[in-house]
DRENNURO-276560 format. One line per field, with one value per residue (C-alpha): x, y negated, z; residue number from 1. Coordinates in nm, 3 decimals, padded with zeros to 5 digits, always signed. Example, Ala and Ser with C-alpha at 12.3 -4.5 7.8 and 13.67 -1.06 7.14 Angstrom:
c1 = +01.230_+01.367
c2 = +00.450_+00.106
c3 = +00.780_+00.714
resi = 1_2
//
This chain:
c1 = +00.000_+00.158_+00.241_+00.003_+00.067_+00.197_-00.004_+00.136_+00.324_+00.043_-00.213_+00.019_+00.079_-00.294_-00.355_-00.114_-00.325_-00.256_-00.412_-00.164_+00.132_+00.039_+00.083_-00.043_-00.029_-00.073_-00.183_+00.091_-00.049_+00.024_+00.368_+00.446_+00.355_+00.585_+00.857_+00.816_+00.790_+01.117_+01.292_+01.228_+01.609_+01.845_+01.925_+01.556_+01.506_+01.801_+01.674_+01.328_+01.485_+01.697_+01.375_+01.210_+01.001_+01.068_+00.973_+00.761_+00.557_+00.512_+00.393_+00.139_-00.198_-00.310_-00.010_-00.030_+00.295_+00.380_+00.374_+00.680_+00.943_+00.796_+00.843_+01.202_+01.274_+01.121_+01.318_+01.642_+01.571_+01.464_+01.813_+02.019_+01.822_+01.770_+01.389_+01.261_+00.918_+00.862_+00.503_+00.412_+00.575_+00.404_+00.064_+00.081_+00.128_-00.174_-00.431_-00.773_-00.764_-00.475_-00.694_-00.847_-01.214_-01.230_-01.106_-01.366_-01.641_-01.521_-01.488_-01.834_-02.010_-02.301_-02.186_-01.872_-02.051_-02.103_-01.742_-01.621_-01.853_-01.722_-01.359_-01.412_-01.612_-01.386_-01.029_-00.947_-00.957_-00.629_-00.456_-00.478_-00.234_-00.484_-00.851_-01.056_-01.322_-01.594_-01.821_-02.008_-01.986_-02.255_-02.187_-01.871_-01.773_-01.452_-01.232_-00.992_-00.687_-00.635_-00.310_-00.337_+00.025_+00.278_+00.561_+00.559_+00.866_+00.660_+00.374_+00.456_+00.500_+00.178_-00.038_+00.101_+00.036_-00.311_-00.426_-00.311_-00.472_-00.808_-00.775_-00.676_-00.962_-01.229_-01.088_-01.079_-01.442_-01.567_-01.383_-01.241_-00.983_-01.082_-00.975_-01.223_-01.071_-00.869_-00.588_-00.479_-00.180_-00.117_+00.260_+00.495_+00.576_+00.854_+01.161_+00.999_+00.662_+00.675_+00.635_+00.291_+00.128_+00.244_+00.052_-00.257_-00.533_-00.663_-00.551_-00.278_-00.193_+00.021_+00.030_-00.340_-00.511_-00.590_-00.503_-00.808_-00.939_-01.235_-01.475_-01.796_-02.097_-02.206_-01.916_-02.086_-02.372_-02.138_-02.222_-01.927_-01.821_-01.739_-02.067_-02.190_-02.458_-02.399_-02.022_-02.068_-02.296_-02.042_-01.758_-01.963_-02.050_-01.681_-01.587_-01.857_-01.710_-01.361_-01.488_-01.655_-01.328_-01.145_-01.403_-01.395_-01.016_-00.990_-01.255_-01.552_-01.778_-01.665_-01.300_-01.369_-01.555_-01.283_-01.019_-01.233_-01.292_-00.924_-00.840_-01.160_-00.971_-00.776_-00.987_-00.836_-00.949_-01.088_-00.735_-00.599_-00.861_-00.781_-00.416_-00.506_-00.723_-00.497_-00.771_-00.854_-01.067_-01.334_-01.349_-01.407_-01.684_-01.849_-01.824_-01.990_-02.263_-02.329_-02.372_-02.616_-02.388_-02.118_-01.790_-01.957_-02.240_-01.991_-01.787_-02.102_-02.205_-01.871_-01.868_-02.226_-02.157_-01.844_-02.006_-02.321_-02.112_-01.889_-02.188_-02.356_-02.057_-01.797_-01.779_-01.572_-01.674_-01.846_-01.542_-01.314_-01.540_-01.549_-01.168_-01.132_-01.347_-01.133_-01.360_-01.167_-01.441_-01.735_-01.985_-01.923_-01.957_-02.283_-02.424_-02.329_-02.466_-02.801_-02.816_-02.752_-02.975_-03.217_-03.100_-02.793_-02.514_-02.619_-02.981_-02.871_-02.652_-02.924_-03.177_-02.954_-03.118_-03.074
c2 = +00.000_-00.330_-00.601_-00.891_-01.170_-01.474_-01.791_-02.120_-02.356_-02.606_-02.360_-02.234_-02.585_-02.654_-02.340_-02.421_-02.274_-02.077_-01.769_-01.785_-01.842_-01.565_-01.280_-00.924_-00.750_-00.418_-00.359_-00.295_+00.057_+00.139_-00.022_+00.171_+00.498_+00.410_+00.333_+00.675_+00.856_+00.705_+00.851_+00.632_+00.603_+00.316_+00.295_+00.257_+00.008_-00.201_-00.195_-00.312_-00.585_-00.707_-00.756_-00.947_-00.664_-00.616_-00.331_-00.580_-00.654_-00.285_-00.222_-00.506_-00.369_-00.720_-00.790_-00.800_-00.706_-00.883_-00.641_-00.766_-00.730_-00.392_-00.288_-00.411_-00.212_+00.105_+00.067_+00.026_+00.332_+00.540_+00.484_+00.522_+00.820_+00.976_+00.990_+00.948_+01.086_+00.844_+00.774_+01.140_+01.159_+00.840_+00.943_+01.281_+01.106_+00.877_+01.073_+00.912_+00.848_+00.604_+00.366_+00.188_+00.093_+00.189_+00.538_+00.569_+00.471_+00.729_+01.006_+00.940_+00.915_+01.149_+01.270_+01.266_+01.020_+00.778_+00.826_+00.737_+00.436_+00.307_+00.357_+00.156_-00.113_-00.178_-00.095_-00.467_-00.492_-00.298_-00.360_-00.614_-00.482_-00.242_-00.222_+00.097_+00.124_+00.393_+00.460_+00.744_+00.923_+01.186_+01.466_+01.312_+01.039_+00.853_+00.691_+00.449_+00.294_-00.057_-00.229_-00.598_-00.648_-00.787_-00.541_-00.292_-00.112_-00.011_+00.135_+00.503_+00.474_+00.275_+00.500_+00.824_+00.704_+00.565_+00.871_+01.108_+00.891_+00.915_+01.290_+01.359_+01.150_+01.321_+01.669_+01.603_+01.489_+01.746_+02.032_+02.180_+02.119_+01.921_+02.203_+02.089_+01.738_+01.599_+01.352_+01.129_+00.893_+00.607_+00.653_+00.915_+01.220_+01.132_+01.351_+01.527_+01.581_+01.954_+01.863_+01.708_+02.049_+02.075_+01.757_+01.738_+01.998_+01.981_+01.945_+01.685_+01.490_+01.188_+00.911_+00.835_+00.503_+00.454_+00.598_+00.813_+01.090_+01.259_+01.463_+01.655_+01.452_+01.750_+01.683_+01.363_+01.554_+01.755_+01.685_+01.556_+01.792_+01.486_+01.295_+01.073_+00.813_+00.613_+00.587_+00.502_+00.211_+00.075_+00.105_-00.063_-00.354_-00.403_-00.380_-00.627_-00.872_-00.816_-00.867_-01.190_-01.307_-01.229_-01.417_-01.716_-01.732_-01.659_-01.576_-01.810_-01.983_-02.326_-02.224_-02.098_-02.416_-02.633_-02.461_-02.501_-02.873_-02.954_-02.929_-02.928_-02.960_-02.640_-02.440_-02.128_-01.816_-01.509_-01.368_-01.686_-01.672_-01.304_-01.397_-01.666_-01.434_-01.129_-00.915_-00.791_-00.989_-00.719_-00.791_-01.161_-01.062_-00.840_-01.116_-01.366_-01.113_-01.072_-01.450_-01.428_-01.612_-01.560_-01.727_-01.894_-02.031_-02.174_-02.330_-02.490_-02.608_-02.780_-02.937_-03.055_-03.212_-03.389_-03.502_-03.644_-03.816_-03.977_-04.087_-04.245_-04.396_-04.486_-04.672_-04.397_-04.318_-03.990_-03.886_-03.952_-03.759_-03.464_-03.468_-03.489_-03.177_-02.982_-02.998_-03.014_-03.206_-03.420_-03.211_-02.907_-03.122_-03.278_-02.936_-02.802_-03.112_-03.079_-02.718_-02.830_-03.136_-03.107_-03.445_-03.598_-03.765_-04.105_-04.052_-03.941_-04.251_-04.485_-04.335_-04.359_-04.514_-04.888
c3 = +00.000_-00.102_+00.146_+00.182_-00.065_+00.124_+00.111_-00.012_+00.214_+00.185_+00.321_+00.592_+00.715_+00.727_+00.930_+01.211_+01.489_+01.807_+01.647_+01.359_+01.589_+01.831_+01.579_+01.616_+01.951_+02.125_+02.482_+02.738_+02.786_+02.421_+02.433_+02.752_+02.582_+02.293_+02.548_+02.711_+02.378_+02.260_+02.562_+02.865_+02.908_+02.988_+02.617_+02.531_+02.814_+02.695_+02.338_+02.443_+02.658_+02.364_+02.171_+02.455_+02.607_+02.978_+03.210_+03.404_+03.092_+03.020_+03.377_+03.374_+03.246_+03.149_+02.926_+02.548_+02.374_+02.047_+01.754_+01.561_+01.837_+01.926_+01.561_+01.569_+01.885_+01.740_+01.415_+01.604_+01.819_+01.518_+01.376_+01.692_+01.826_+01.480_+01.503_+01.144_+01.236_+01.522_+01.414_+01.454_+01.796_+01.912_+01.775_+01.950_+02.285_+02.248_+02.445_+02.434_+02.809_+02.754_+02.554_+02.852_+02.837_+02.469_+02.557_+02.831_+02.586_+02.333_+02.594_+02.738_+02.399_+02.339_+01.996_+01.786_+01.557_+01.844_+01.956_+01.605_+01.595_+01.930_+01.828_+01.507_+01.687_+01.985_+01.878_+01.845_+02.224_+02.225_+01.888_+01.607_+01.347_+01.184_+01.093_+01.109_+00.839_+00.859_+00.562_+00.394_+00.061_+00.002_+00.253_+00.396_+00.640_+00.561_+00.824_+00.657_+00.824_+00.684_+00.775_+00.857_+00.963_+00.713_+00.773_+00.482_+00.620_+00.922_+00.720_+00.771_+01.148_+01.195_+00.977_+01.123_+01.478_+01.402_+01.206_+01.479_+01.744_+01.567_+01.510_+01.870_+02.008_+01.798_+01.868_+02.242_+02.269_+02.018_+02.184_+01.863_+01.592_+01.283_+01.052_+00.784_+00.770_+00.482_+00.554_+00.268_+00.298_+00.057_+00.054_-00.091_+00.123_+00.368_+00.403_+00.698_+00.524_+00.602_+00.970_+00.911_+00.933_+01.295_+01.382_+01.160_+01.171_+00.815_+00.454_+00.391_+00.076_-00.015_-00.279_-00.231_-00.299_+00.072_+00.413_+00.488_+00.709_+00.539_+00.752_+00.678_+00.796_+01.003_+01.242_+01.356_+01.519_+01.741_+02.105_+02.304_+02.581_+02.796_+02.738_+03.022_+02.950_+03.269_+03.226_+02.858_+02.947_+03.198_+02.945_+02.671_+02.899_+02.973_+02.606_+02.504_+02.752_+02.613_+02.259_+02.364_+02.519_+02.196_+01.994_+02.227_+02.202_+01.835_+01.578_+01.621_+01.372_+01.490_+01.444_+01.091_+00.997_+01.147_+00.933_+00.622_+00.687_+00.731_+00.364_+00.159_-00.171_-00.094_+00.148_+00.305_+00.122_+00.297_+00.290_+00.450_+00.727_+00.785_+00.835_+01.088_+01.295_+01.256_+01.098_+00.750_+00.506_+00.544_+00.917_+00.838_+00.597_+00.859_+01.120_+00.887_+00.802_+01.175_+01.186_+00.890_+00.652_+00.388_+00.294_-00.004_+00.210_+00.458_+00.178_+00.037_+00.384_+00.441_+00.094_+00.133_+00.475_+00.353_+00.027_+00.187_+00.453_+00.188_-00.019_+00.284_+00.460_+00.197_-00.131_-00.295_-00.650_-00.723_-00.929_-00.629_-00.392_-00.631_-00.654_-00.273_-00.242_-00.487_-00.792_-01.119_-01.295_-01.187_-01.383_-01.163_-00.850_-00.969_-01.050_-00.706_-00.531_-00.704_-00.589_-00.229_-00.212_-00.508_-00.640_-00.801_-00.596_-00.735_-00.633_-00.287_-00.243_-00.367_-00.126_+00.183_+00.494_+00.526
resi = 1_2_3_4_5_6_7_8_9_10_11_12_13_14_15_16_17_18_19_20_21_22_23_24_25_26_27_28_29_30_31_32_33_34_35_36_37_38_39_40_41_42_43_44_45_46_47_48_49_50_51_52_53_54_55_56_57_58_59_60_61_62_63_64_65_66_67_68_69_70_71_72_73_74_75_76_77_78_79_80_81_82_83_84_85_86_87_88_89_90_91_92_93_94_95_96_97_98_99_100_101_102_103_104_105_106_107_108_109_110_111_112_113_114_115_116_117_118_119_120_121_122_123_124_125_126_127_128_129_130_131_132_133_134_135_136_137_138_139_140_141_142_143_144_145_146_147_148_149_150_151_152_153_154_155_156_157_158_159_160_161_162_163_164_165_166_167_168_169_170_171_172_173_174_175_176_177_178_179_180_181_182_183_184_185_186_187_188_189_190_191_192_193_194_195_196_197_198_199_200_201_202_203_204_205_206_207_208_209_210_211_212_213_214_215_216_217_218_219_220_221_222_223_224_225_226_227_228_229_230_231_232_233_234_235_236_237_238_239_240_241_242_243_244_245_246_247_248_249_250_251_252_253_254_255_256_257_258_259_260_261_262_263_264_265_266_267_268_269_270_271_272_273_274_275_276_277_278_279_280_281_282_283_284_285_286_287_288_289_290_291_292_293_294_295_296_297_298_299_300_301_302_303_304_305_306_307_308_309_310_311_312_313_314_315_316_317_318_319_320_321_322_323_324_325_326_327_328_329_330_331_332_333_334_335_336_337_338_339_340_341_342_343_344_345_346_347_348_349_350_351_352_353_354
//
């Protein structure tokens, strides 16, 4: 899967926000598991410390560990400790119980289908460098791992760990191996590809279009052996609160609109917004759908507000207003304005309140 295409300097400068500066993160619980998987030795501890990750941070359950320095530490250790299949080793260690409130929700789900739904819905409370997409195709359910980080060299490690994490979680709650699953990886087989069969339960293939785990739909109806309605409700309440905290600190409608208003002649695209909020463009689309809107509607809303304000409160020509809003010609602007306000810009200006 290719790396994300970088945005222009102009857009990056206009999106200078805390969300963009903060980068991707993982919970300290995940980082601590990586630390232990890599050996939990003085050499590993020193490596983590060199990359700005202290034992105190790893021990604090409320800490969020920056993704990029964690990647750098893992890369260094993969070389010095000769661990090319680090993603497989890390993924094997991620027991569902180590996923905090999200893990509790998955474990206490009534069915495997609900467990999968909860994992896809709440994973952003623990990590931000990947998206999990769940969709259906005839008699199959497809779980797709979508990378949102910008480190293509780390693709194999991330996907191996994430795919194993999902498999292990569903096998634990379902009480049986996913032998009917198909695992497709969108990269060539690594040098240790023969080892994959020791980690994954089903059929394995490489060089796919996407990173996917494909399951028969019938698996979703399997009752979880750890189901507990009361515990699930408590975990969901906690996760909803965490999601609300994430939204209030990051992805909110007011934040999106603010970014779009800053540079109306060169508005951030869906891909630009995804970069700011450390999610995929599909996550932005889903968020807007949940708010009963779309990117195009928001763009029109911002342009309409700015255009009507300029027509009412400035003496700028209609050509100048169109140019300020990024329209290449006045005809396109007039056509869009009539769609918004059912009249021409000139008529709107002439009918402004006295």
